[in-house]
C-alpha positions as CSV (number, residue, x, y, z in Angstrom):
1,M,-19.4,17.6,-22.7
2,T,-18.8,18.2,-19.2
3,L,-15.7,16.8,-17.3
4,F,-18.1,14.5,-15.3
5,D,-19.5,13.1,-18.6
6,H,-16.1,12.2,-19.8
7,V,-15.9,9.5,-16.4
8,A,-19.6,8.8,-15.8
9,D,-19.9,6.0,-18.3
10,L,-16.9,4.1,-16.9
11,S,-18.0,0.8,-15.6
12,L,-16.5,-1.0,-12.6
13,S,-16.8,-4.1,-10.9
14,I,-16.0,-4.5,-7.2
15,D,-15.3,-8.0,-5.9
16,A,-14.0,-7.2,-2.4
17,V,-13.4,-4.1,-0.1
18,S,-10.8,-3.7,2.7
19,R,-9.7,-0.9,4.6
20,E,-6.4,0.2,6.6
21,Q,-5.9,2.9,9.2
22,F,-3.0,5.1,9.1
23,E,-1.5,7.5,12.0
24,R,1.2,10.4,12.4
25,D,2.4,13.2,14.3
26,T,1.9,16.5,12.3
27,S,3.8,20.0,12.5
28,S,0.5,21.3,13.8
29,D,0.7,19.4,17.0
30,F,-2.1,16.7,16.4
31,L,-2.3,13.0,15.9
32,R,-3.4,12.7,12.2
33,K,-5.6,9.5,11.6
34,T,-7.0,8.5,8.3
35,T,-8.6,5.6,6.8
36,V,-7.7,4.1,3.2
37,F,-10.4,2.1,1.5
38,S,-9.3,-0.2,-1.2
39,F,-11.5,-1.6,-3.8
40,T,-10.4,-5.0,-5.9
41,G,-12.0,-6.6,-9.1
42,E,-10.6,-7.7,-12.3
43,G,-7.0,-8.2,-11.1
44,E,-7.2,-4.3,-10.2
45,T,-7.2,-2.1,-7.1
46,G,-8.7,1.3,-6.7
47,R,-8.0,3.2,-3.4
48,G,-9.2,6.2,-1.7
49,E,-8.4,7.9,1.5
50,D,-10.9,9.3,4.2
51,V,-9.5,12.4,5.6
52,T,-11.9,12.8,8.3
53,Y,-10.5,14.8,11.2
54,D,-11.7,13.1,14.3
55,T,-10.1,9.9,15.4
56,E,-13.4,8.9,17.1
57,D,-15.2,8.4,13.6
58,H,-12.1,6.5,12.4
59,D,-12.1,4.2,15.2
60,A,-15.7,3.6,15.1
61,L,-15.5,2.5,11.4
62,A,-12.4,0.3,12.3
63,E,-14.9,-1.9,14.4
64,T,-17.1,-2.8,11.5
65,S,-17.0,-5.1,8.6
66,D,-14.6,-4.3,5.6
67,D,-17.9,-4.0,3.3
68,V,-19.9,-2.5,5.9
69,F,-21.5,-0.4,3.0
70,G,-22.3,-3.1,0.9
71,L,-20.5,-1.8,-2.1
72,A,-19.3,-5.2,-3.5
73,G,-21.1,-5.7,-7.1
74,D,-21.2,-4.9,-10.9
75,Y,-21.7,-1.3,-11.8
76,D,-22.8,-0.4,-15.3
77,S,-21.2,3.1,-14.9
78,F,-19.3,5.2,-12.5
79,A,-22.4,7.3,-12.4
80,D,-24.3,4.4,-11.2
81,F,-21.8,3.7,-8.4
82,S,-21.8,7.3,-7.4
83,A,-25.8,7.4,-7.3
84,A,-25.7,4.1,-5.1
85,L,-23.5,5.9,-2.5
86,D,-26.7,8.4,-2.3
87,E,-28.3,5.5,-0.4
88,V,-25.4,4.7,2.1
89,D,-25.2,5.4,5.5
90,L,-21.5,6.5,5.8
91,F,-21.3,6.7,9.4
92,P,-23.5,3.1,10.6
93,T,-22.3,3.2,14.1
94,K,-22.5,6.8,15.4
95,E,-23.2,10.2,14.3
96,P,-20.2,12.1,12.8
97,E,-18.3,14.5,15.1
98,R,-18.8,17.0,12.3
99,E,-21.0,17.2,9.5
100,S,-18.2,18.0,7.0
101,S,-17.0,14.5,7.7
102,E,-19.8,12.9,5.5
103,H,-18.2,14.8,2.5
104,Y,-14.8,13.4,3.5
105,R,-16.1,9.7,3.7
106,R,-18.1,10.2,0.5
107,W,-14.6,11.4,-1.3
108,A,-12.8,8.5,0.1
109,L,-15.2,6.0,-1.6
110,E,-15.9,7.9,-4.9
111,S,-12.2,8.4,-5.5
112,A,-11.5,4.8,-4.7
113,G,-14.5,3.8,-7.2
114,L,-13.0,6.2,-9.9
115,D,-9.6,5.0,-9.6
116,L,-10.6,1.3,-10.0
117,A,-13.0,2.1,-12.9
118,L,-10.1,3.8,-14.7
119,R,-7.7,0.9,-13.8
120,Q,-10.4,-1.5,-15.1
121,Q,-10.4,0.3,-18.4
122,D,-6.8,0.5,-18.8
123,T,-6.7,4.5,-18.5
124,D,-5.8,7.3,-16.2
125,L,-7.4,10.4,-15.3
126,A,-5.6,12.9,-17.3
127,S,-6.3,10.8,-20.7
128,A,-9.9,10.1,-19.8
129,V,-10.9,13.9,-19.4
130,G,-8.6,14.8,-22.4
131,R,-6.0,16.9,-20.5
132,E,-2.3,16.4,-19.6
133,R,-0.4,16.2,-16.6
134,S,2.0,18.8,-16.0
135,P,4.6,19.3,-13.2
136,V,2.9,20.8,-9.9
137,R,4.3,23.9,-8.4
138,F,3.6,23.4,-4.7
139,V,3.9,25.6,-1.6
140,V,4.7,24.3,2.0
141,S,2.0,24.9,4.6
142,T,3.0,25.5,8.3
143,R,2.2,27.1,11.6
144,L,4.8,28.9,13.3
145,G,3.8,27.9,16.8
146,D,2.4,29.8,19.8
147,D,5.3,31.6,20.4
148,P,5.7,32.4,16.7
149,S,9.2,32.6,15.0
150,A,10.5,32.3,11.6
151,D,12.7,29.6,12.6
152,R,11.1,26.8,10.6
153,I,10.8,28.8,7.6
154,E,14.6,29.7,7.6
155,M,15.4,26.2,8.2
156,L,13.7,25.0,5.2
157,L,14.9,28.1,2.8
158,D,18.5,26.9,4.0
159,R,17.8,23.5,2.3
160,D,16.1,24.8,-0.6
161,S,16.1,28.8,-1.3
162,D,13.3,28.5,-3.7
163,T,10.8,27.2,-1.3
164,E,7.4,29.1,-1.4
165,F,5.0,29.1,1.8
166,K,1.4,29.1,3.0
167,L,1.2,30.4,6.5
168,D,-1.4,30.7,9.3
169,P,-1.2,34.2,10.9
170,I,-2.3,34.5,14.5
171,S,-2.9,37.2,16.7
172,A,0.7,36.7,18.1
173,W,2.4,37.7,15.0
174,D,3.9,41.1,15.7
175,D,5.4,43.6,13.3
176,D,9.0,42.3,13.8
177,L,8.0,38.9,12.7
178,V,5.9,40.1,9.9
179,A,8.9,42.4,8.7
180,T,11.1,39.1,8.8
181,L,9.2,36.8,6.7
182,S,8.3,39.8,4.2
183,D,12.1,40.2,3.6
184,L,12.5,36.7,3.0
185,D,9.9,37.0,0.1
186,C,8.6,33.6,0.2
187,V,5.3,33.8,1.4
188,R,2.6,33.1,-1.3
189,I,-0.7,32.6,0.9
190,L,-1.9,33.8,4.3
191,D,-4.4,31.6,5.5
192,L,-6.7,33.4,8.1
193,K,-8.6,30.4,9.0
194,G,-11.7,32.9,9.7
195,R,-14.1,30.6,8.5
196,Y,-13.2,27.9,10.6
197,E,-15.4,26.8,13.7
198,G,-14.7,24.4,16.5
199,T,-11.3,23.2,15.5
200,T,-8.0,23.4,17.1
201,V,-6.7,26.2,14.5
202,D,-9.7,28.5,14.9
203,Q,-8.5,32.2,14.5
204,E,-11.1,35.0,15.4
205,P,-11.4,38.0,13.2
206,D,-8.5,40.4,14.3
207,A,-8.5,43.8,12.5
208,D,-5.1,44.5,13.7
209,L,-3.7,41.1,12.4
210,Y,-5.7,41.5,9.2
211,E,-4.1,45.0,8.8
212,R,-0.7,44.0,9.7
213,V,-0.5,41.1,6.8
214,L,-2.6,43.1,4.1
215,S,0.3,45.5,4.4
216,G,3.0,43.4,5.1
217,F,2.6,41.0,2.3
218,P,1.0,43.1,-0.4
219,D,1.5,40.6,-3.1
220,A,0.4,37.5,-1.4
221,V,-3.1,35.7,-1.5
222,V,-5.3,36.1,1.7
223,E,-7.2,33.0,2.3
224,D,-10.5,32.7,4.6
225,P,-11.0,36.1,6.2
226,A,-14.1,36.6,8.5
227,F,-15.5,39.8,7.4
228,T,-17.0,41.6,10.4
229,D,-17.9,45.6,10.3
230,E,-14.5,45.8,11.7
231,T,-12.7,43.7,9.3
232,R,-14.8,44.1,5.8
233,P,-13.4,48.0,5.1
234,L,-9.8,46.5,5.3
235,F,-10.3,44.5,2.1
236,D,-11.8,47.4,-0.1
237,G,-9.9,47.2,-3.2
238,E,-8.2,44.2,-2.2
239,E,-10.9,41.8,-3.1
240,G,-8.9,40.2,-6.1
241,R,-6.3,38.9,-3.2
242,V,-9.2,37.1,-1.4
243,S,-9.2,33.3,-1.7
244,W,-11.8,30.9,-0.2
245,D,-11.3,27.5,1.1
246,A,-13.4,26.1,4.2
247,P,-16.8,27.3,2.7
248,I,-16.2,25.8,-0.8
249,T,-18.0,22.6,-1.2
250,G,-19.7,23.0,-4.7
251,V,-20.9,25.6,-7.3
252,E,-23.8,26.9,-4.8
253,S,-21.1,27.9,-2.2
254,V,-19.2,29.7,-4.7
255,E,-22.3,31.5,-5.7
256,S,-22.9,32.4,-2.2
257,L,-19.6,34.5,-1.5
258,P,-19.7,38.2,-0.6
259,F,-18.4,38.6,-4.1
260,E,-17.2,36.7,-7.3
261,P,-13.9,35.4,-6.1
262,S,-10.7,35.6,-8.0
263,W,-9.1,32.4,-6.2
264,L,-10.4,29.5,-4.9
265,N,-8.6,26.6,-3.0
266,I,-9.7,23.4,-4.2
267,K,-9.8,20.6,-1.5
268,P,-11.8,17.6,-3.3
269,S,-12.8,15.8,0.1
270,R,-14.8,19.2,0.7
271,F,-17.1,18.4,-2.6
272,G,-17.8,14.7,-1.5
273,T,-18.6,13.6,-5.1
274,V,-16.4,13.5,-8.3
275,E,-19.5,15.3,-9.9
276,S,-19.5,18.3,-7.7
277,L,-15.7,18.7,-7.7
278,F,-15.5,18.6,-11.6
279,E,-18.6,21.0,-11.8
280,T,-16.9,23.6,-9.5
281,I,-13.5,23.4,-11.4
282,E,-15.5,23.9,-14.8
283,Y,-17.3,26.7,-13.3
284,A,-14.2,28.7,-12.2
285,E,-12.3,28.1,-15.3
286,E,-15.4,29.5,-17.4
287,R,-14.9,32.7,-15.4
288,G,-11.4,32.9,-15.0
289,M,-10.6,32.2,-11.4
290,S,-7.2,31.2,-10.2
291,L,-7.2,27.8,-8.7
292,Y,-4.7,25.8,-6.5
293,G,-4.8,22.5,-4.6
294,G,-5.1,21.9,-0.9
295,G,-4.2,19.5,1.5
296,Q,-5.5,18.1,4.8
297,F,-2.6,16.0,6.1
298,E,-3.2,13.0,3.8
299,L,-1.1,10.1,5.0
300,D,-1.3,7.8,2.1
301,V,-3.2,7.6,-1.5
302,G,-5.0,10.8,-0.8
303,R,-1.8,12.8,-1.4
304,G,-1.1,11.7,-4.5
305,H,-4.7,12.3,-5.6
306,I,-4.6,16.0,-4.8
307,Q,-1.3,16.2,-6.6
308,L,-2.8,14.5,-9.8
309,L,-5.8,16.9,-9.7
310,A,-3.3,19.8,-9.3
311,S,-1.4,18.4,-12.2
312,V,-4.2,18.0,-14.5
313,F,-6.3,21.2,-13.7
314,Y,-4.0,24.1,-11.9
315,P,-0.4,23.0,-12.0
316,D,0.8,26.5,-11.9
317,G,-1.1,27.6,-9.1
318,P,0.5,27.9,-5.3
319,N,-0.8,24.5,-4.7
320,D,-0.7,23.5,-1.2
321,V,0.1,19.8,-1.9
322,A,3.8,19.3,-1.0
323,P,4.9,15.9,0.0
324,G,3.8,14.7,3.5
325,G,7.3,14.8,4.9
326,Y,6.9,18.7,5.0
327,N,4.2,18.0,7.7
328,L,6.3,16.3,10.1
329,P,7.4,18.1,13.2
330,E,10.8,17.7,12.0
331,P,10.9,17.5,8.0
332,P,13.6,15.1,7.0
333,A,16.2,16.2,4.6
334,G,16.2,15.3,1.1
335,L,12.5,16.0,0.2
336,E,11.4,16.7,-3.1
337,T,11.4,20.5,-4.1
338,S,8.9,22.3,-6.6
339,P,7.8,21.5,-9.2
340,L,7.0,17.8,-8.7
341,E,7.2,15.8,-11.9
342,P,4.5,13.3,-12.7
343,G,5.1,9.6,-13.0
344,S,6.0,8.2,-16.5
345,E,3.4,5.5,-16.3
346,P,0.1,6.5,-14.9
347,S,-2.9,4.3,-14.4
348,G,-6.1,5.3,-12.5
349,L,-5.8,8.2,-10.1
350,D,-1.7,7.7,-10.0
351,F,0.2,11.2,-10.2
């Protein structure tokens, strides 16, 4: 029995659909907008967050009716609900700004449907798949600015000396900064963002930068390098440290990587469907790959969903699922520290 089989037969009934838009400034110097879908039925509500990055796509959706996708109705199974989404135009008023947004919006609807189905059956995800929720280790993901310094890292370490980090190196990182960060012994993942295209955080392949961080952080996981004739040789013998994020959208994408990975960053919205997400988790587990969760500046229920998935499937990984307050330009004092404890009475997709 596969993971998806455990939830595929859950029935659900949607009486009404509503939406709410959220926005917030972030530590990466952009205004984040998301849209949360709410499905109600049988006295329960299931929710899912659309983490599409382009504000134009959220604003275009806001101009449509609440149930523009025609999802209200009874479904004999969650699998039937997912199949019905195959026929839905997820961007009915305009083409999405980028192709990946199709998966992001699909995940919002799928997660809202699964949340509702679990609640209507008076159960939660961990119970449904026969696993437990465990405390979640998390790392704080942040950028150090165009004129990079360790100030933000040192500020957070002053609050909690055990804080661990996922950082985005850029070509402006010099030897002194790398040495300072290395001495702090808190960097667990270095995201080279070499597989991003057309975003504000693209980082072109830079052999000098790659060599600097590979040698400066010998125990850190290195995520999403861009392999060129100049950069690929730097990873000879280092393949076990390489992780992949942006390319990972399902099993086929894992199989198409340059070599079988030791690490994967699991961002559920990249998969679009619950079935693809669960299939990929099982595929990785069977091959002994290490997994950790990834965040996308979720502003509402989506953050709890990625924390839940980490809790159930990869609680001990360097999960990029820190509480949302860490993403603010000025993180407030008193934020929760790692590990995050799951709630005592879960329902649906509650963490």
